[in-house]
N, C-alpha and C positions, 0 to 999 in steps of 0.2 A: 465445623468439624462433622457433623452428620453428613453433609454434602460430600465431604471427602472419603468418609467410611462406605457411603453408598457407591461412590465411583470406583473404589478399591475393589468392592463386592462384584461390581458388573465386570471389571477387568479380571478378577480371578475366574469368574464363569466363563468369560471369553476365552481366556488362555487354557482353560481346562478342556475345551472342545479341539484346540489345536492339536493337530497330529493323530487325532484318533483315526484309526483305520482298522479295517477287517479284511481278511482274505476269503474269498469265496472260491473253493475248489469244485469244479463242476464240470460234467459232461453235456449238459442240456442247459442253454444259456438264457432263453426268453423268461424263465420263471425266475432265474437270480437276478436279471435285470430289474425285476418288479422289486425285489427284496433290497437291492442296492439303492434304488430311487427313494424308496421309503426311509431307508436309515439316513440317507443324505438329507432329505426335506425335514424329517421329524427330528433325527437327533444329531445332525451336522457330522455324521460319521462317514467318511470316504471308504470306498470299496476297491478291491482289486479282484477282478473276475479271471480265473485262469484254469487251464486244464491241469490235470494232476501231473502230466509230464513237464509242465513249465512252473511248477511250484518254486518259490524262492527258497534258497538254502537255509534261511533264518526265519523260522516262524514265530520265534520269541518276541520280536517287535510288534505283532499285530495284537491289539485289544482282544480279538477273537477269530476263530477259524471256522467258517460254515462249510459243511460238506454236503454236496449234492451229485453224487455220483451213481448213475444208473446202471452202467456197464461194470466190468470187472474193475477191482480195486487193487492197484499195483502194491506189490511188496514195499516198494520205497514209499509211497504215500501213506500205506498201512502204518509203518514204523514211525514216520514222521509225525503223523497225528497222534499216536501214543505217546512218543516221546515229549510232544508239545504239551499236552493235557497233564502228563505226570510231572513235568517241570513247573507247572502253574498256570498253564493257558486254560483258556475256556473253548471248549470244543462243542459246536452246534451241529448236531447231525439231523438231516432232513430226509424224511420219507424213505427213497430206496437206499439210504446208507445202511439201512438193515434189511436185507433181502436175500433171497436164496443163492444169489450169484456169490455172495461173500462167504458162504460155507467154504469156500476152497481156501480162504485166507487163514493162515497158520495161528494168528493171534488175536484176530479181531473181535470174534464173538465171546472168547474167554475174557478179553480186556473189558467188554461193555457189559458182562454179566448176563448174556441172553443166549437162547438157543431156538432154533426154528426145526421142531421135529419133522422127520419125514413121515409119510402115510397119509391116510385118508382123513380129511378135515374133519369128519364126524367123530373120529376117534382120536382127535387133538392133533393132526398133522397141520403143518402150516400151509396155507394157501392164500394166493393174491387173486383178487377179482377186480377188474377194472370196468369202467363205465357204470358205477353204481351211485346211489345216493346214500350218504352217510351222515350219522348224528355223530356229535362230539360233546362230552360233558365235562364241567369242570369239577374235578375230584378234589382240589386242593385251594379253597377260597381264600386262604391266608398267605398263599405264596405271590410274590410280586410278579412272576412270569404270566400268571393267571389273573391278576387284578388290575394292574396298572394301565389305566386308560382302555380296558376291555369292557364292553357292553355286551351282556349275554341277552340275546332277544326271545329264546325259548326256554321253557320249562319242560323237560324231557324225563318221561318215566325210567326208572333206572333200579337195577338190582344186581347183585352178583350171586355166583353159585352159593355162596356161603351165608347170603341174607335170608331172611325168614319173611321178608315184606318188601313191597316195592316202594321207593320214594321218588321225589321229583326233583332234579338237578338243573341249574342253569346250563344252558347248551346253546348251539348254533349247529346249522346243517350246510353240507357241501353237495353240489349236485354234479353228476358226471365225473367222479373221481375214482380212486382206486382204494381199496381196503386190503388190509394184511390181517389175517386171522391166525390166532395161536401162536403169537410171540410168547416165549416162556422167559421167565426172569429166574436166573440160576442163582441170584444174589440179591440183597438189599437195593432197592431203589425208592427215592422218594417219588411218589406218584403225582403227576399233574393232571393228566386228561384221560378220559376213557371214551371207547367207541361204542357205538350201538348200530348194529346192521341186521336187516331182515334178509335171510339167504333162503332161496328155494331152490331145492334139487329134486329132480323126479317126483315133483307133485308135493313134495314135504317142504314145509316152511319152518325155519328155525330163526329165532332171535339171538344174535350174538351181542353180549355186552361183556366187554373185557377192558381191564384197567391198564391197558399197554400202549395208548395212543400218545403219551407225553410222559417224560420223567426226567429226573435230575439224579446224577450220580457223582459221587467224589471219586477222584482218580489221580492218585498220588497227591501232589500240592495243587493240582488243578480239579477242573469240572468237566463232566460230559452232560450236555442237555440233549435229549432225543424228542422229536416231533414228528410223528407219522404221517400227517396229511402232507400233501404237496404234488400230487400226480400233474398237474398243470398248472400254468401261471395263474389261471382262474382261482385256484385255491388261495394263492398269496394275495390276489387282488380282494378277496374276501374280507371286509374289515375287521372282523374277530381275530381270523387267523393271522393276517399280516400283522396285526398289533402283538398277537403272542409272540411271533417269530421277532419282531423287534425287541420285544421284552426280554427275550432269552438273550440278545446280544448285548443289551445294555444292562442286565441283572448283574449287581455286584455282591457275590456271595458274602 
């Protein structure tokens, strides 16, 4: 009897992996090929990688939809992503899915509960800077996305504007990547990850520590997960970040 029960359990586990598939909508493909390969090898999840113009008409059949669009976000894709998550889907947004080019979209930022203020970065304006070294810290040590199979190799000094003292948080670093400063949350998000970046301008050095590098948000019947890193495929090849992205896809709210 025990042998039969064990065999049925194995069969159930095998069957649960059949047909699992995510859609990756991108306009830069090498980085997403890294993500797709890891999902396949680690979680037995297949991926379709398509341009937004080639998206299937029915997104509801996918276990998750990953968005990695650097250029303009079409109105069709914008509406499809919003409808998918509000109907119960899991939308995983990477890197430049939230960037200045999306200011032109009618519903995107209000749907995500974010804004990118214009103006000087020192006065709170949004700014992107590439070719930088960036530290990421774990702000939510109880969340699956930040804990499942993630090893944090560093302890990084961390504080926020409201903090009266500096603490040390588990983290990791990326080299030659891109940072986005002054993302503003206009509604509640469950925070996952913070960024730490030393910015030097006209001989003045300032350290930015912002709690906006990763978050989760309920959207209708579904969910949105945002992860800021991802400038090149090397970010996704970094063990810690590659696992966090995988966790976002396999997370079951």
